[in-house]
N, C-alpha and C positions, 0 to 999 in steps of 0.2 A: 825235634818237637818245638812247636812255637809256644808263645805265651798263651795264646788262645787255647791250645790243647791242654795246657796245665790248668787254666781257669775252668774249662769244662769238666775235667776229671775231678778237681777239687770241689767244684759246686755240687756234682752228683754225690760225692762222698759226704759232704756236709749235710745234704738233704736227709740222708738216712741217719747220720750221727745225731742230728737235731731231733730225730724221732725217738731217741733213747729216752727222752722225756715224753710222757703221754701228751697227746694233742688231739683236737677235734679233726675229724676227716672233713675237709672243706674242698670246694672247687680249687682253691689255691694249692692244696696238698697234691692234687692230681695234675693240675695244669702246669705248674712250674717244671716238674721233671719232663712232662710231655713237650713243653716248649723248648727245653734244652735239647732233647733228642731231635726234635723237628729242625731246629737250627743246625744241629750237627749233620743231619741228613742232607739238608740243602747245601752245606758247605763241603762235605766229604764224599758224597755219593754222586760223583760226576759221571761215572760209567759203571755198568754192571757186567763184569766179564763172565763169559760163558764157555770159553774154549778150554780144552784140556780137562784138568781136574779142578778147575776153579769153582764150579758149582758144588761138588762134594765138600770142598774146603769150607765154602760159605755155609752150606747146610749144617755141617758138624759144629761150627762155631755158633751159628744161630741156635741150634738145638741145645748146646751147652748153656747159652744165655737163657733160653726158655726154662730149662730145668732149674737153673740157679734162681731165676725169678720166681718160679713156683714155690720152691723150697723156702726162699726168703719171705715170700708172701704168707706162707703157712706158719712160719716161725714168728711172724709179727703178731702181737696181741691185738685183738679187735674186740671191743665191747660196746654195749649200748648203755648209756647212762645219761640221765637228766635230759632225755629227748634227743640225744646226739650220739653219733658213732664216734668212738674215741679209739685211737691207735697208739701203739707203743712198740717200737722195734725192740726185740729181745737182743741180748748180747750176741746170741748165735746168729740172728738175722743180720745184725750190723756187721759181724765178723765175716759172714759169707759175702755180703756186699763189698766190704773192704778188700777181701781176697780177690774177688772178680775184678774190681776196679784196679787193684794193685797189679794183677796179672796184665791187664791191657796197658796200663801205664808202663810197667816194666818192659813189656814186649816192644812198645813204641820207642822207649829209650834205647833198649838193646839193639833194635833193628836200625837205628839211626847212627850207630857207631860202625866204624870200618869192619871190625871182626864180626859183628852181628849181621851187617849187610852181606858179607861174604858167606857166612853160614846160611843165611836165609836164601841167598841166590842159589847156593849149591842144593839146598833142600828143595827149592822150587823147581829147579831143573830136573832133579832126580824123581820128583813126584808129579811132573807135568802141570805145574801151576804156572800160568802164562804171564802174569804181570804182578807188579806191586799193588795195583789197584784191587786185585783179588783179596789180598791180605787186609787192605783198608776196609773193603766191603764186609769181609768176614768179621773183623773186629767191631765195626759199627753195628752190624746186625746182631752181634752177640750182645752188645749193650742195649740195643732196642728191645730184643727179646727179654732181657732181664728186667728192664724198666717197665715195659708194657705188661708183662705177665705178673710181675710183683704188684703193680697198681691194680690190675684187673682182679687178682686174687683178693686183695684187701677190699676193693669196692664190692665184689660179690659177697664176701663174708659180712661186710657191713650192711648190705642190702638184706641179707637173710636175717640178721639180727633185728633190723628195723621192722621187717615184716612180722617176725615172731613177736616183737614188742607190741605191735599194733593189733595182732590177733589175741593177745593176752587180755582177759577180762580186766575190769578196773583194778587199780592198784590195791584197793582194800580187799578184794576177793583173791588176789594172787598172792602166793607166798612171797615174802620179801627176799630179794636176792642178797647174797652175801656181798658186803662191800668189797670192791676191788676184784671181782670175779671177771675173768676173761674167757673168751672162747678161742 
């Protein structure tokens, strides 16, 4: 693992841990993680292997990332207050994110050591995974699925709350929401 790998993983972890405090949903909230994964894609997705069982491996890892992103997005609190969408990662959402990031980080460390390399090579041969690049693509697409689906879920939920708030008659006619209420 390079220093860049560590920086990317730590940055993605810090983004969600920072959201343990409530914050406004802004373009920066969305663009920063998307920028990180775009940079990662340009630097790690040199080839997209399709031989043997490379595609099923990639699909399974991407699918796991999508599921974890959806669950993490649903566990994140989203509310509309003072004309803005506000988000706050719950402890469960942050824990799920840390577990996923930790898995990828641990896998990268393990696979870069001699015993990990040997086990991974043996597994790859036994299961017709044709190259190390298949593992790289699988792990990167897992992260992409998690980031994009989590953000998408939060943005959709925020959009629904905004639309609901705009449909609601004037504040004086509507019942007052309970302070600190989330959806």
